[in-house]
N, C-alpha and C positions, 0 to 999 in steps of 0.2 A: 676619599675621592675615587670614583670608579675608574677602572682601567679600560683601555681600548678592547682588551680581551673580554671584559665583562659585557661591553656593548655588543661585541660580536656574538657572545653567547645568547644575549637577549634576542637579537635578530634571528639567530638560528632557531630559537624556541618559537618565535613568531611564525617563521616559515613552516615549521613542522606542524603547528596546530592549524594554521589557516589553509595551507596548500597540500597537506598530506605527505605521505611517505613514499615508499618505493612502489613500483608497478607490480605488486603482488597479485596473483590470481586468486580465485575463490578457493577456500579451504575450510573444512569443518573445524579446524583448530585455530582459526584466525584470531579469536579473542582469548585464547587460553592464557596468555600472559597479561593482557590489558583489561579484560573483564571476564574472568573465569566463571562467574556465576550468572552470566547473561541469560542462559536458558531457564534456570530456576527462578530468576527474577521475573521473566516474562510469564512463566507458568503460574507463578503466584498471582499476578494481576489477572490472568485469564481465568483462573479458577474462581476468583471473586466475581469477575464479569459474567461468567456463565451461570453462577448461582443467582445473580441478579436478573439475567435474561438468557435463557438457554439458547436463544437464537444468535447470540454473539459469536458462537463458534462458526456458524455458516457465514456470518457477516465478515469476519476476519479472513476466512479462506477466500471469499470472493474478492476482497480488496487486493490481495496479492495477485490474483489472476488479472484483474482490471488494470493493475499497475504495470505488470510485465508486458501486456499486449500493446502498450503504447510507449514507444521509445525504449523498451526494455525495462528491466526491474531496477528502477532508479528512484522510487519514492515520489515521482512527480505527481501522482494521483493525489497526494496528501496536501499539496500546496493550495492555499486560499488565493482568491483574487488579490492582486497587488499591482503596483505600477510595473508594466511590462509583462505581467503574468495573467493569462486568461485561464482560470482554474479548470482542470479537467472534470472536477466535480459537477460543473454546470452543464456539461454535455448531456443531452437527453438520455443517453443510455446509462449515465452514472447518477442521475438524480434520485434514484431509489436506493442508492448505496447507504449502508449504515456501518457503525463500528468505529467511526473516526475518533470519538471521545475515548474509546478504549485504547486506541493507539496513543492518544495524548497521555493517558494514565501510564502506559508502558514506558513512554519516553521519559516522563517525569521520574518514574521509579529508577530507570537506568541512569539518568543524569545525577541522581542523588548518590549513586554508588560509583559509577564510571563516567564522570563528566567528559563530554566531548569525544566519546570513543565509539559508541555503537550507532551506526547509520539507521535512518528511518527505513531505507530499503531492506536492510537486514532484519529490522523489527518485523516487517510484513512477512518475510520468509519464515522467520522463527515462529511467529504467531500462527501462521497457517498450519504448520506442522503440529504444533501443540494443540490447536483447536480441533484438528482431525482426530488426533490421538485421544483427547478428552471425550470425544464423541464415539469412542470405541472403534475407531478406525486405525489404520497402520501408522507406524512411525518411520522416520527415515533420517539419515545423517544430513542435516541441512548444511549446504555449502555457504560460506560467509566471506565477507570482505568487500561487499558492495559499498559504493559511496552514493551520495544523494545528488540528484539533479538540482540545478539552480533555477530551472524554469520548467514550465508545463507545456503540453502540446494538445490543446483541446481538439484541434483538427484531426489529430492522429487517432482519436477515439472511433473513427469510422472503421478502423481495423478490428474492432471488437466484434465477435459473432453476435448475430441478432436471433431472436426467438423464432422468426418466420423464414429463415433462409434455407435454401436447398443444401443438400449434402455437398454438392460440388463447390458452392460458395464457401461453406464451412471449411472444406479441405483447403481451398485456396488461401483462406485467412490463416489457417494454422501453418501451412507450408511457408507463408510469407515470413514467419518468425522462426522457421527451422524445425517445426514439429510435424510429425507424420500421423497416419491414420490411427495407430495405436494410442498416441498421445491424445488425439481428438476424442476417442471413445473413453479412454481412461479418465481424462480430466472432466469430461461431461458427467462422469459418475459422481462428481461432487454434488450434483443436483439431488443426490439421495437425501441430503438434509437441507435442501433449498426450498424456496417458495417463489411463486410468481403471481402477478396481478391478473385479475379476470380479463383485462383488456388484451392480454397476451394469448389467451386461449379462446375467447369468444369467436374470432374469425374461423376457427375449426368447428365450432359448435352449431353455427347457424347459416353461414353462407360461404362455405369453403370454396375458394377459387370462383366465386360468383355463381356457384351451382345451386344455391338455395338449400343445400343439404349439409349434413355432418361430414367431416373429413372421413373418407372410407377407410383410412388406416387407423381409426380410433374405434375401440370396442363400443358397440351401441349402448350397453348397460352403463359403462363408465361415462359415456357422453351424457346420458340422462341424469346421472348423479351430478355431473359438473353443471348441467343446465339449471339445477335447483339452486346451486350456489352462485352461478354467474348467469343471470337471465339475459336475454337479448338486449344489448345496450340501446337498440332502436325502439324499445318499448318502454312504457312508464315504469314497469317493474325493474328494468335494468338500468335506468338512468342514474341510480345512486350507487352503482357497484364499481365505480372507477378505482376505488381504494381497497376493494376487497381482495384478499390474497388467498391463494390455494396452495396446499402442500404438493410439491413435485413428487413426493413419495407418500401416498396416503396411508401406507401400512406402518412404517417406522419413521415418521417425519423428522425426528430430532436425532436419530442415530445414523452412524456412518456404516453402511453395509452394501450388499450387492442387490438389494431389492429393486433399485432403479432399473437394473438390466432385466430382471424377471418381469418387471412391469412392461418394458419395451417388447419382450417376447410375447406378452399377452395383449399387445396393442393398447396399453394403458400409459403411454408416454404423454405427459401433459402438454409439452410444447411441440410444435411442428419440428423444430430443429432437433429435438430429442428423438422423436419417432422416426425421423429420416434415417437415423443411424441403422435402424433395423428393417425398415419397410422399403428402402430403395433397392429395387431388384438388381442383383448382380454385384452389389457394392461389397468391397472388401471389409467394410465395417460390420457386416452381418455376422460373419464368423467370429469377430472379436466380441461382439455383444453376446453371442451364444457362449463363448468361452468364459466370459466374466459372469454371465448369468448362472452358469453351471458350477463355477468355482469362485467362492469369495476370496480364497487365498490367492488365486491368479490375479483377481482384480486388485487386491491390496498391493501385491508385488509390483504390478504394472503402474498403479496409481502413484506409488512412492517414486518410482523411476521417472515417471512423466512430470511429477512436481519438481524433481531435480532438474530435468531437462528444461522446463519452463523457467525455473529460477536462474538458468544460465543465459537467458535471452538478453544480450547486449548490456551486461552490467557495467557500471562505471567503476573503475579501479585505479589504483595508483594515485596520480596527481589530478585525475579528472574529478569534477564535482567537488563536493564538500561533505563534512559531517555536520548536519544541521543541529542547531541548538533547540529548535522548535520544529515539530513535525509539519506545521502549517505554513512556515515562512522560511525563505532563504535568509542566510545571515546577512545583516546590513551593517556596514561600518560607517560611522559618521566622522568626517574630517572636521575638526573644530578649529576655528580661528578665534582665539581668546581676545577679549576686548583690550584696548590699549590703555585703559585707565589703571596703570600701575602693574598690569600683568603682561608677561612676555607673550609674544605671538609665536607659537611653535611652528616650525616649518617641516619638521620630520615626524612621521607618524608610523606606528606599527600596531599590530593587534595580537593579543594573546587570549587564551581561554583559561579562566581560573574558576574552579567550582562549577563548571558548566556554563559560566557566564561570559559574555563577550566584553572584553576590556579594550578600549581604544587608548593607546598610550601616545602622548606627545612629549618628546624630550627636546629641550631647547639648547642645552649645552652638551658639548662632546663628552663631558665627564659625568653626565646625568645628574649634576648638582641641582638643576631645576627640572622637575618632573611633574607632570600633571596627568591625571587619569580620569576618564569618563567611563562609567560602567552602567550596564543595564540592570535595573531592579524592577521586575514586573514590567510595566509599560512606561516607566519614568527614567529618564536619563539623569544621573546624579553626578555632579562635579565635585572632585576632591583633589586637594593638593598634597598628595602623599607620595613619598619616595617608593620606588619599586621594592616590593617585599613587605610593605605595610599591610596589615590585615584590614581589607576593605569589606570583608564579609562575603558570604555566598548569597546568591540571589536565585530566584525561581523564574522559569520562563525566559523567553527571549523576545517578547514584544517590544517594539520600539516606537518612539514618537519623534517627530521632527520639530525643530524650533526655527523661527524666522532668522535668516542670516546664516543658518547652518547648511552646508552642502553635504550630500551623501553620495557614497560610492559603493557599489556592490562589487566585491572581489571574489 
């Protein structure tokens, strides 16, 4: 017969897993004791992903940026649509994002080794650093300890910078999240291995500011080259180029270097928002572009620091948020009322995480002599009448389904 002390121990475990620990701040050593191989695990997945598609490095770096600029670096970008959640993925500016399945693969790999430990927000931060480094870019000491948001903020995506915005607007958006002009220029340098759709550049090629001409800040020869790839969308030739993409750096499109800045110096920035950094008369960003264009080492050093700065935007720590079991959904706990046909109706419930799976525990007697467990296995809830400590096996994923008569509560 279990003692009261044992019950208390179970409840303490429940609270620790579901609600988190102390109010620790970000630290590069956050997982040293709980998941010491986190970086090598993420790197292994990313190396395979980049072999499958070299574009995955840019995809993962962009995900971290788009996550941090909306409510901070909290993994909210990864959430799918659900009751009470309007996914940020469906915002117009995010519909072209890729790399979500790679995040799923990373999460699965980590859950197999360190279940319920590493947050999705931290996965994005680690993946961005490794992706840049795998592309021959700099490395930096990633600060860790973020927790995951339980909700998304689609409306907040208006704070993300747009391809056709002026330098003043870009500065305002960066300032709103605590970043300065150096951060703006350095982080824009990630476009060195990025791509953009023709529809983002054709306004500069054919009718810039309703002038009927090419953007005067674009090199004419470069404009002619782009016009061959991206015909005027108002002509028959250009009617089918809505999905055509163009390298932001035509010289080394898949490598991370400072060519992006030398392109700006030569009036070969693809996006208006890029060229604005160099072509806006009197702007403080001009000198920064020149510095980075003349020294790749300076760019790498500043980029690494700016990524750390961005990663510090409003993280959830301590008891805030959760550690998601799935990158795509907040954890859902089902409160179960057992049928009265010979089974006890449990009135007390708790939740623990075992093998990375969510267990809902209903204990009916104070001595735990009657105990029932419901656990998630894939997308199926399985009922078992096992005492605490019995081997119910590990499961994969955290998808859940509801059943008639069951009520659910998100905690």
